[in-house]
C-alpha positions in Angstrom: -8.9 29.9 -27.2 -10.3 26.4 -25.9 -9.6 23.0 -28.0 -11.9 20.0 -26.9 -11.5 16.4 -27.2 -14.5 14.0 -26.1 -13.3 10.2 -24.9 -15.1 7.9 -27.2 -16.8 5.0 -25.6 -14.6 2.1 -26.9 -11.7 3.4 -26.4 -8.5 3.3 -28.1 -5.6 0.1 -28.6 -2.1 1.3 -27.6 -1.5 -3.0 -27.9 2.2 -3.4 -29.1 3.7 0.1 -28.9 7.1 0.2 -27.8 8.6 2.1 -25.2 10.4 5.4 -26.9 12.8 7.2 -25.0 13.9 10.4 -26.5 17.7 11.8 -26.1 18.0 14.8 -23.8 17.4 15.9 -20.3 13.4 16.7 -20.6 10.9 16.7 -23.0 7.8 18.5 -22.9 5.0 16.6 -22.9 2.1 19.3 -23.5 2.5 22.2 -25.9 0.3 24.5 -24.0 -1.9 25.3 -26.7 -3.9 21.9 -28.1 -4.0 18.1 -27.7 -1.3 17.5 -30.0 0.4 13.9 -28.8 -2.5 12.8 -26.6 -5.1 10.2 -27.1 -8.1 9.1 -25.4 -8.9 6.0 -23.5 -12.0 4.7 -21.7 -15.0 7.0 -20.8 -16.8 10.1 -21.9 -15.4 13.1 -19.8 -14.3 15.9 -21.9 -10.4 17.4 -21.6 -10.1 20.6 -23.2 -6.6 23.5 -23.4 -7.7 26.6 -21.9 -4.9 29.2 -20.3 -1.6 26.9 -21.3 -3.7 23.8 -18.7 -5.1 20.6 -19.6 -8.6 20.8 -18.2 -10.6 17.6 -17.6 -14.0 18.0 -16.2 -16.1 15.9 -14.2 -19.5 14.2 -15.7 -22.1 12.2 -14.7 -23.0 9.0 -16.5 -19.3 7.8 -17.5 -16.4 5.8 -16.2 -13.4 7.1 -15.0 -11.8 8.3 -18.7 -8.4 8.9 -19.4 -5.7 11.2 -21.5 -2.5 9.1 -22.5 0.2 10.1 -24.0 0.5 8.6 -27.2 3.8 6.7 -26.2 4.9 4.9 -23.6 8.0 5.1 -21.0 9.8 2.8 -19.0 12.2 4.7 -16.8 11.7 8.2 -16.2 11.4 11.4 -13.8 8.3 13.2 -14.5 7.1 16.5 -13.1 3.7 18.4 -13.8 1.8 21.4 -12.0 -2.2 20.0 -10.8 -5.0 22.2 -9.7 -8.5 21.2 -8.7 -11.7 24.0 -9.4 -15.0 23.5 -8.0 -14.7 21.5 -5.4 -12.8 18.5 -4.6 -12.5 15.9 -7.4 -10.8 12.9 -7.2 -8.2 12.2 -10.2 -4.8 11.2 -10.7 -1.9 10.6 -13.1 -1.3 6.7 -14.8 2.2 5.9 -15.5 3.1 2.5 -16.8 -0.5 1.9 -17.7 -1.3 -0.7 -19.9 -4.3 -1.3 -22.3 -4.8 -4.9 -24.1 -8.0 -5.9 -25.2 -7.9 -9.0 -23.8 -8.2 -7.4 -20.4 -11.3 -6.2 -19.2 -12.7 -5.4 -22.8 -9.9 -2.7 -23.1 -10.1 -0.8 -19.3 -6.6 0.9 -18.7 -5.2 -0.4 -15.6 -1.6 0.0 -14.2 0.1 2.0 -11.3 -1.7 5.6 -10.6 -0.4 8.4 -8.5 -3.4 9.6 -6.5 -4.7 13.1 -6.7 -7.2 13.1 -4.0 -7.8 16.5 -2.6 -10.5 15.1 -0.3 -10.5 15.2 3.4 -8.8 11.9 3.0 -5.6 13.4 1.6 -4.0 10.8 0.1 -2.5 13.1 -2.7 0.8 11.1 -4.4 -0.1 7.8 -3.1 0.5 4.9 -5.3 -2.7 2.9 -6.7 -3.0 0.0 -9.1 -5.6 0.7 -11.0 -8.3 -1.6 -12.2 -5.7 -4.3 -11.0 -4.4 -4.8 -7.5 -5.8 -1.8 -5.5 -3.8 0.2 -3.2 -0.1 0.0 -3.2 0.9 2.4 -0.9 -1.5 4.5 0.8 0.0 7.6 2.0 -1.3 6.4 5.8 2.0 5.1 5.7 3.7 8.5 5.8 1.6 10.8 7.7 3.8 14.2 7.3 2.6 13.3 3.4 -1.5 14.4 4.6 -0.5 17.8 4.5 1.8 18.2 1.1 -1.1 18.7 -1.1 -3.0 22.3 -0.9 -6.5 22.7 -2.2 -7.4 25.6 -4.4 -3.6 26.5 -5.5 -1.3 24.7 -8.4 0.6 22.2 -6.5 3.8 20.8 -8.1 3.6 17.0 -8.6 7.2 15.0 -9.1 7.1 11.1 -9.7 10.7 8.9 -10.1 10.2 5.3 -11.7 13.5 3.9 -12.2 13.7 0.0 -12.6 10.9 -1.3 -9.8 11.5 1.8 -8.0 8.3 4.1 -7.8 8.5 7.4 -5.3 6.6 10.4 -5.5 6.5 14.0 -4.2 4.1 16.5 -3.7 5.4 20.7 -3.3 9.2 18.3 -3.0 7.6 16.5 0.6 8.3 13.1 -0.5 5.3 10.9 0.1 5.9 7.6 -1.5 8.5 4.9 -2.3 7.4 1.8 -3.5 9.2 -1.1 -5.1 7.1 -3.3 -7.6 7.8 -4.6 -10.6 4.7 -6.0 -12.3 4.9 -3.6 -15.0 8.0 -2.2 -16.5 6.8 0.0 -18.7 3.7 1.6 -20.2 1.1 4.9 -20.8 1.3 8.1 -19.4 -1.7 9.4 -18.5 -4.1 11.6 -16.7 -7.6 10.7 -15.1 -10.8 12.0 -14.5 -12.6 9.8 -12.3 -16.4 8.9 -12.6 -18.8 10.9 -10.1 -21.8 9.8 -8.8 -25.4 11.6 -8.9 -25.4 13.6 -6.3 -25.9 17.4 -6.5 -22.5 19.7 -7.3 -20.5 16.4 -8.4 -20.8 17.0 -11.7 -18.9 20.6 -14.0 -15.7 20.1 -11.1 -12.5 20.2 -12.8 -9.2 19.1 -12.7 -6.1 21.0 -14.3 -2.7 20.0 -15.3 -0.1 22.2 -16.7 3.9 22.6 -17.2 4.2 18.5 -18.2 7.6 17.4 -18.9 9.5 13.9 -18.5 13.2 13.1 -18.4 14.0 9.6 -20.0 17.8 9.3 -20.4 20.9 10.1 -17.8 18.4 9.4 -14.8 19.8 10.6 -10.8 17.4 9.5 -8.8 17.1 11.9 -5.4 18.5 11.1 -2.0 17.1 8.7 0.3 14.5 10.2 2.2 13.9 8.2 5.0 10.1 7.4 4.3 8.6 4.0 5.1 9.3 1.7 1.8 6.6 -0.6 0.5 9.0 -3.4 -0.8 6.0 -6.0 -2.6 9.3 -8.4 -4.0 8.9 -11.7 -2.6 11.0 -12.2 0.0 13.5 -9.8 -0.7 15.4 -6.7 0.7 16.6 -3.6 -1.2 19.6 -1.7 -0.9 18.4 1.2 0.9 15.8 -1.5 3.5 19.1 -2.9 4.2 21.0 0.4 4.9 18.0 1.2 7.3 18.7 -2.2 9.5 15.9 -4.2 7.3 16.5 -8.0 6.7 14.5 -11.1 6.5 13.1 -13.1 9.3 12.8 -15.8 7.2 15.0 -16.4 4.5 11.8 -17.6 2.2 13.6 -21.4 1.7 14.4 -23.1 4.9 13.5 -23.3 9.0 16.8 -21.5 10.2 16.4 -19.3 13.0 12.8 -20.5 13.7 12.2 -23.6 15.9 9.7 -25.2 17.7 7.2 -22.9 20.6 7.6 -26.1 22.7 11.6 -25.9 22.7 12.3 -28.8 19.9 13.5 -28.3 16.5 11.5 -26.7 13.8 8.2 -29.3 13.5 8.8 -31.8 10.8 5.5 -32.2 10.1 2.6 -29.4 10.1 4.5 -26.6 8.1 5.5 -26.0 4.7 8.7 -24.3 3.6 7.8 -24.2 -0.5 7.6 -21.8 -2.9 9.0 -19.0 -1.3 5.8 -19.4 1.6 5.7 -20.2 4.7 2.4 -22.0 5.7 0.9 -23.6 8.7 -1.5 -26.7 7.3 -3.8 -26.7 9.8 -2.8 -30.2 11.1 -1.3 -30.2 14.7 2.3 -28.7 13.5 2.2 -26.7 16.2 3.2 -22.8 17.1 6.8 -21.9 16.0 8.6 -19.0 17.1 12.5 -17.2 16.4 15.3 -18.3 18.1 16.2 -14.6 18.3 14.6 -12.6 21.1 14.0 -8.8 20.2 13.0 -5.4 22.1 12.5 -2.5 20.1 11.7 -3.6 16.4 10.0 -2.8 13.1 8.2 -6.3 11.9 6.4 -6.2 8.2 5.1 -9.1 6.6 2.2 -10.5 3.9 -0.4 -13.0 4.8 -3.0 -15.0 3.5 -5.8 -16.2 5.3 -8.1 -19.4 3.9 -12.1 -19.2 5.1 -12.5 -19.7 7.9 -9.2 -19.4 9.1 -7.5 -18.3 13.1 -3.9 -17.5 13.8 -1.5 -15.1 15.0 1.6 -12.9 15.6 2.8 -12.9 18.9 5.6 -10.8 20.4 7.5 -10.4 23.8 6.2 -14.0 23.9 7.2 -15.9 27.2 6.2 -19.5 26.8 3.1 -19.6 24.8 2.0 -16.6 26.2 2.7 -13.3 24.4 1.1 -9.9 23.1 -1.2 -11.3 19.4 -1.7 -9.5 16.2 -4.8 -11.1 16.1 -5.2 -13.1 12.2 -8.5 -14.3 11.8 -11.6 -14.6 9.0 -13.6 -12.2 10.7 -17.0 -12.7 8.6 -16.7 -17.1 9.5 -14.9 -17.6 12.2 -16.7 -17.6 15.6 -13.8 -15.8 17.9 -14.7 -12.6 15.9 -17.9 -12.0 17.9 -16.2 -13.2 21.1 -13.7 -10.8 23.4 -15.0 -7.5 24.1 -16.4 -4.8 21.6 -14.4 -6.3 18.6 -10.9 -6.9 20.3 -10.5 -10.3 18.9 -10.9 -9.5 15.0 -8.1 -9.0 12.3 -5.3 -6.7 13.6 -6.0 -6.2 16.8 -4.6 -6.5 19.8 -5.8 -10.0 20.9 -8.4 -9.8 23.6 -7.3 -6.3 24.6 -7.7 -3.4 22.1 -10.1 -4.1 18.9 -8.8 -2.9 15.2 -10.0 0.8 14.7 -12.1 0.8 11.0 -10.5 1.1 7.9 -11.1 4.2 5.9 -14.2 3.9 3.7 -14.2 3.9 0.2 -10.4 2.2 -0.2 -10.5 -0.2 -1.5 -7.8 -1.8 1.2 -10.4 -4.1 3.0 -9.0 -7.6 4.0 -9.8 -9.9 1.4 -9.4 -13.9 2.2 -7.4 -16.0 -0.2 -5.4 -12.8 -1.3 -2.0 -11.7 0.0 -2.6 -9.2 2.7 0.0 -7.0 4.7 0.9 -6.4 8.5 3.4 -4.3 10.4 4.3 -4.2 14.1 6.1 -1.0 15.2 7.4 -1.7 19.1 9.1 1.7 20.0 11.7 1.5 23.2 9.1 3.9 25.2 6.7 1.0 25.2 4.5 2.7 22.4 3.3 -0.5 19.5 1.5 0.3 16.5 -0.5 -2.4 14.8 -0.9 -2.0 10.8 -2.9 -3.1 8.5 -2.7 -2.6 4.7 -1.2 0.5 5.1 -3.3 1.8 8.1 -2.3 2.3 11.6 -5.5 0.5 13.6 -4.3 0.1 16.9 -1.9 2.7 19.0 -1.5 1.4 22.6 1.2 1.7 25.4 2.6 -1.0 27.2 2.8 -0.7 30.7 0.7 1.9 30.7 -2.4 2.5 33.4 -4.8 2.1 30.6 -2.8 -1.3 29.1 -3.0 -2.9 32.6 -6.9 -2.1 33.0 -7.1 -4.1 29.8 -5.0 -6.7 31.0 -7.1 -7.0 34.2 -10.2 -7.3 32.4 -9.0 -10.0 29.8 -8.3 -13.7 29.5 -4.5 -12.7 30.6 -5.4 -11.5 34.0 -3.9 -14.4 36.0 -0.5 -13.9 34.5 1.6 -11.7 36.4 3.7 -9.2 34.1 1.6 -10.5 30.9 3.4 -8.0 28.1 5.9 -6.5 29.8 9.1 -8.7 29.1 12.1 -6.3 27.9 12.7 -8.9 25.4 11.0 -11.9 23.5 10.7 -14.1 20.5 8.1 -13.9 17.7 6.2 -16.3 17.5 3.5 -17.6 14.3 0.5 -19.4 15.8 -0.8 -22.3 14.9 -4.4 -22.1 15.1 -5.7 -25.7 12.9 -5.9 -23.4 10.0 -4.1 -23.3 7.2 -2.6 -19.9 6.7 0.5 -18.4 4.9 3.3 -16.3 5.2 6.2 -14.5 2.9 8.3 -11.6 2.9 8.7 -11.7 6.5 11.4 -8.7 7.4 12.3 -7.0 10.9 14.5 -4.5 11.8 15.5 -3.1 15.5 14.7 0.4 16.8 16.7 2.5 18.8 16.0 6.1 20.8 
């Protein structure tokens, strides 16, 4: 027997619902027979119950559709099994999500655990539906890209305890996010909208064995995957345990000086409201007083229109390898150099940034905070990451590296980029650029 429930066009409001926590280690969220305890939100895709599973089916002509549990949850551990039938169909599990009449006419928004059986394979990543976009793409954790197995039942586990959200697919850790924007909200199942291409309609997403734990929660042991912490100028205890620390304390100029050997510039830089800002008024470059060899660096940056700056490493004087920061659309430097090797996140004048995956919503946006990550390993290999995607990989001192230097503007600088260690430099290129959450940790073999 099938029980059908079709989403209404106007949706339902959950405004004002309190968080409901029921005692006991596990609660079943689905009785296996009908959709008692679930309500529809947004869209018109149908949901049904068949063979002990909730079944969502893709249809054309509707926005994303959601089937939501009729309670809100704060801290919890959630598990279920998921399968796709009839071909890949993007979907997800909403957690701590909200429906508010004053937000986009009642559009459901909030954290989503991605279900992505496509070639991109970002299942288990954390997306902020209808709000900020990708927070933790699984590209940050390459092992996770093979965790989901299309065509079979897959086990999903989500831990949301305080600001920490972690996910697993078939026992493989996928995402570790620290974010405190929404402490509680709805849990919902998504059927994504589809285009008009043949075969897109009628694909099915099945969920079964949905259960949740809300009391006496015990987090899983550390798993060693990359932690994405959106807290401004904060380092979590687990990050500290892995060697992370703030390279800028979020308040003072401690640990930084002018690149010309003088103290931190008295003008041209601002240290206000937890943001380190180059004002574009002849403050000069700044460098760390400490030098680094093998390390992992991450920070958030915000570009203004037409901005140009950079993060330099293995700096000698003012020369160094550079993670380029640039408004590619408006600054003329983007078209100079060779093959785009002066664009955002490129190894400046040496290696162009690889294209970001299409359709992911992680393309850089001027005026919004972006995430940069720089990995320099003891073997000389280096990676530039932009918004969770590795866009440049190379090895210092390799024949290819030497050939690239020889054809660059640095050809007349012997030993360029080969120093054993050096400070980190933030560039003043007469543009307003903002930095925050600058963190670093040493790397060893």
